[in-house]
C-alpha positions as CSV (number, residue, x, y, z in Angstrom):
1,X,-130.4,-95.4,87.6
2,X,-129.5,-96.2,84.1
3,X,-133.0,-94.2,83.5
4,X,-131.8,-91.3,85.7
5,X,-128.5,-91.4,83.8
6,X,-130.3,-91.2,80.7
7,X,-131.6,-88.3,81.7
8,X,-129.1,-86.7,82.8
9,X,-126.7,-87.1,79.8
10,X,-129.6,-86.6,77.5
11,X,-131.4,-82.7,79.7
12,X,-128.1,-81.2,81.1
13,X,-124.9,-79.4,79.2
14,X,-122.5,-81.5,81.7
15,X,-124.5,-85.0,81.0
16,X,-124.9,-84.9,85.0
17,X,-121.4,-86.1,86.2
18,X,-120.6,-83.0,88.3
19,X,-123.3,-84.0,92.0
20,X,-123.4,-80.2,92.7
21,X,-124.9,-78.9,89.5
22,X,-127.7,-81.4,90.2
23,X,-131.0,-79.8,91.5
24,X,-134.1,-80.3,92.0
25,X,-135.3,-79.1,87.8
26,X,-133.4,-82.2,87.5
27,X,-135.8,-84.1,88.6
28,X,-138.3,-83.0,87.4
29,X,-137.2,-82.9,84.0
30,X,-136.8,-87.3,84.8
31,X,-140.4,-87.8,86.0
32,X,-140.9,-85.3,82.5
33,X,-139.2,-88.1,80.6
34,X,-140.8,-90.9,82.2
35,X,-144.4,-89.9,81.5
36,X,-142.7,-89.2,78.0
37,X,-141.7,-92.2,77.3
38,X,-144.7,-93.5,79.1
39,X,-147.2,-92.1,76.6
40,X,-144.9,-93.0,73.9
41,X,-144.7,-97.2,74.6
42,X,-141.0,-96.9,74.8
43,X,-141.7,-98.3,78.0
44,X,-144.2,-99.7,80.8
45,X,-146.1,-97.9,83.7
46,X,-144.8,-100.3,85.4
47,X,-141.5,-99.2,84.3
48,X,-141.9,-96.0,85.0
49,X,-143.6,-96.3,88.4
50,X,-140.8,-99.1,89.3
51,X,-137.9,-96.7,88.0
52,X,-138.8,-93.9,90.1
53,X,-139.7,-95.9,93.5
54,X,-135.9,-97.4,93.3
55,X,-134.3,-93.7,92.5
56,X,-136.1,-92.8,95.3
57,X,-134.9,-95.2,97.0
58,X,-131.1,-95.0,95.6
59,X,-131.0,-91.5,97.0
60,X,-132.3,-91.6,100.1
61,X,-129.7,-94.6,100.5
62,X,-127.1,-92.4,100.3
63,X,-127.9,-90.1,102.3
64,X,-129.1,-92.6,105.1
65,X,-125.5,-94.1,105.2
66,X,-123.7,-90.4,105.9
67,X,-122.4,-90.1,101.6
68,X,-123.5,-86.6,101.5
69,X,-121.4,-85.8,104.3
70,X,-118.1,-83.9,104.5
71,X,-115.3,-85.7,102.8
72,X,-117.5,-88.1,101.7
73,X,-118.2,-89.3,97.6
74,X,-121.7,-87.6,97.8
75,X,-120.7,-83.9,100.0
76,X,-121.8,-81.7,97.5
77,X,-125.1,-83.4,96.1
78,X,-127.7,-80.4,96.8
79,X,-130.8,-81.8,99.4
80,X,-132.9,-81.0,96.7
81,X,-131.8,-83.1,94.2
82,X,-134.4,-86.3,95.3
83,X,-137.5,-87.4,94.5
84,X,-140.8,-86.5,96.9
85,X,-144.1,-88.9,97.7
86,X,-146.1,-86.7,94.9
87,X,-143.0,-87.6,92.2
88,X,-144.3,-91.4,92.2
89,X,-146.9,-92.4,89.8
90,X,-150.0,-94.7,90.8
91,X,-149.2,-97.9,90.2
92,X,-150.3,-99.1,86.7
93,X,-154.1,-100.6,86.7
94,X,-154.2,-104.1,87.7
95,X,-151.1,-104.5,89.9
96,X,-152.2,-102.3,93.0
97,X,-152.6,-105.0,96.4
98,X,-150.7,-107.6,94.4
99,X,-148.7,-108.6,97.0
100,X,-150.2,-106.8,100.2
101,X,-151.4,-110.7,101.7
102,X,-146.9,-110.8,101.5
103,X,-146.8,-107.1,103.7
104,X,-145.3,-107.5,107.5
105,X,-148.5,-106.0,109.9
106,X,-148.1,-102.3,110.1
107,X,-147.2,-103.1,114.0
108,X,-144.4,-105.3,113.1
109,X,-142.9,-102.3,110.1
110,X,-143.4,-99.9,112.9
111,X,-141.9,-101.6,115.0
112,X,-138.5,-102.8,112.9
113,X,-138.7,-99.2,111.6
114,X,-138.4,-97.5,115.4
115,X,-135.5,-99.8,115.8
116,X,-133.0,-100.0,113.3
117,X,-130.4,-97.9,115.2
118,X,-130.3,-101.2,117.7
119,X,-130.2,-104.1,115.3
120,X,-127.3,-102.2,113.9
121,X,-125.5,-101.1,117.3
122,X,-125.6,-105.2,118.1
123,X,-125.5,-106.7,115.0
124,X,-124.2,-104.8,111.8
125,X,-125.1,-102.2,110.0
126,X,-124.9,-104.0,106.8
127,X,-127.4,-105.9,108.2
128,X,-129.2,-102.9,108.8
129,X,-128.6,-101.6,106.0
130,X,-130.4,-105.3,104.5
131,X,-132.9,-105.2,106.7
132,X,-133.7,-101.4,105.3
133,X,-133.7,-102.7,101.7
134,X,-135.9,-105.4,102.7
135,X,-138.5,-103.0,104.0
136,X,-139.1,-101.0,101.2
137,X,-138.8,-103.6,98.3
138,X,-140.4,-106.9,99.9
139,X,-138.5,-110.5,99.7
140,X,-140.2,-111.6,95.7
141,X,-138.8,-115.2,96.9
142,X,-141.6,-117.8,95.0
143,X,-140.4,-120.7,97.3
144,X,-141.6,-118.4,100.4
145,X,-145.6,-118.5,101.0
């Protein structure tokens, strides 16, 4: 999020502090800036990939949690201020599949996705959000095998 914030500060007259004024073009400018920073060696390809994925996750969570609904803190955030699948760069060479053996099987992931509402209803919203975060990022505890 720091890289997105930096991009908005550098590329917008208002510094990106007015959510209603943020557009798709700001996301495109952010992605282009990350590509430039990678090409100049300022950040690594892995950092670029991770930054795009993390920003996409945060923007998705803002919407998932209802923070863009009327009366909520991000109600004025435009629907086009989001990252698309094609905005996400490929994983850098040598990093693909390194965590694949720790992934849950697709059938389990589908089941979890299909039942997130029930998880929230029977346990709590916090457990649902935590589960979604773990599903998105994985559990990176070296003590778990």
